[in-house]
C-alpha positions as CSV (number, residue, x, y, z in Angstrom):
1,M,13.6,21.9,-0.1
2,P,11.7,24.4,2.0
3,D,12.5,28.1,1.7
4,L,13.7,29.1,5.2
5,T,13.4,32.8,4.4
6,N,9.6,32.6,4.6
7,T,7.6,32.6,7.8
8,A,6.6,29.2,9.0
9,Q,2.9,28.5,9.1
10,V,0.8,25.7,10.6
11,V,-1.2,23.5,8.4
12,K,-3.7,21.0,10.0
13,V,-3.7,17.6,8.2
14,N,-5.5,14.3,8.8
15,I,-3.4,11.1,8.4
16,F,-5.0,7.8,9.2
17,G,-7.7,9.3,11.4
18,E,-5.3,11.5,13.4
19,E,-5.0,15.3,13.1
20,Y,-1.5,16.7,12.9
21,S,-0.4,20.3,13.0
22,I,2.4,20.6,10.5
23,R,4.6,23.7,10.7
24,G,6.4,24.6,7.5
25,T,7.3,27.2,5.0
26,D,6.0,25.3,2.0
27,D,2.7,26.1,0.3
28,P,-0.2,24.7,2.5
29,E,-1.7,22.9,-0.5
30,Y,1.7,21.2,-1.0
31,I,1.8,20.1,2.6
32,Q,-1.8,18.9,2.4
33,S,-1.0,16.9,-0.8
34,V,2.0,15.2,0.8
35,A,-0.2,14.3,3.9
36,D,-2.9,13.0,1.6
37,Y,-0.4,10.8,-0.3
38,L,0.9,9.3,3.0
39,N,-2.7,8.8,4.2
40,K,-3.6,7.0,0.9
41,T,-0.5,4.8,1.2
42,M,-1.4,3.9,4.8
43,R,-5.0,3.2,3.9
44,V,-4.0,0.8,1.0
45,I,-1.7,-1.1,3.4
46,A,-4.4,-1.2,6.1
47,S,-7.0,-2.5,3.6
48,K,-4.7,-5.5,2.9
49,N,-3.8,-6.1,6.5
50,K,-7.0,-5.8,8.5
51,N,-5.5,-6.5,12.0
52,M,-2.2,-4.7,11.7
53,P,-1.5,-2.1,14.3
54,P,-1.3,1.5,13.1
55,I,2.4,1.8,13.9
56,R,3.3,-1.1,11.7
57,I,1.2,0.3,8.9
58,A,3.1,3.6,9.3
59,V,6.5,1.8,9.1
60,L,5.4,-0.1,6.0
61,A,4.1,3.1,4.4
62,A,7.5,4.8,5.2
63,L,9.3,1.9,3.6
64,N,7.1,2.0,0.5
65,L,7.7,5.8,0.2
66,A,11.4,5.4,0.8
67,G,11.5,2.8,-1.9
68,E,9.7,5.2,-4.3
69,L,12.3,7.8,-3.5
70,F,15.2,5.5,-4.1
71,D,13.7,4.4,-7.4
72,E,13.3,8.0,-8.5
73,K,16.9,8.8,-7.6
74,K,18.1,5.8,-9.5
75,N,16.1,6.8,-12.5
76,K,17.4,10.4,-12.3
77,D,21.0,9.2,-12.1
78,T,20.5,6.8,-15.0
79,D,18.9,9.5,-17.1
80,L,21.7,12.0,-16.3
81,S,24.3,9.4,-17.2
82,E,22.6,8.7,-20.4
83,M,22.3,12.4,-21.3
84,K,26.0,12.9,-20.5
85,S,26.9,10.0,-22.8
86,R,24.8,11.4,-25.6
87,A,26.2,14.9,-25.2
88,E,29.8,13.5,-25.4
89,T,28.9,11.6,-28.5
90,I,27.4,14.7,-30.1
91,L,30.5,16.8,-29.1
92,G,32.8,14.1,-30.6
93,M,30.8,14.2,-33.8
94,L,31.0,18.0,-33.9
95,D,34.7,18.0,-33.2
96,E,35.2,15.4,-36.0
97,R,33.1,17.4,-38.4
98,L,34.7,20.7,-37.6
99,S,38.3,19.3,-38.0
100,I,37.4,18.0,-41.5
101,D,36.3,21.4,-42.8
């Protein structure tokens, strides 16, 4: 999440042959790396669909990136649930052990 206390700056990026001026408070290198990732995703889609219009390539790229985001959230939720279960097991073992002594 961007830090809104910092002054916004403009970073020029190139995505799929078009230059965009992105205003944000994030590190310019971070903004550039995000733009590069989107550009790479669009280029991969375009290489497999030679005659597809750029807007459709952009929509497919957005869907791919949204899918990656959902997968990461699902993995995070699964990992958190697993850690919670393990912590409860360990606490149960500790409670049992401490009540024996």
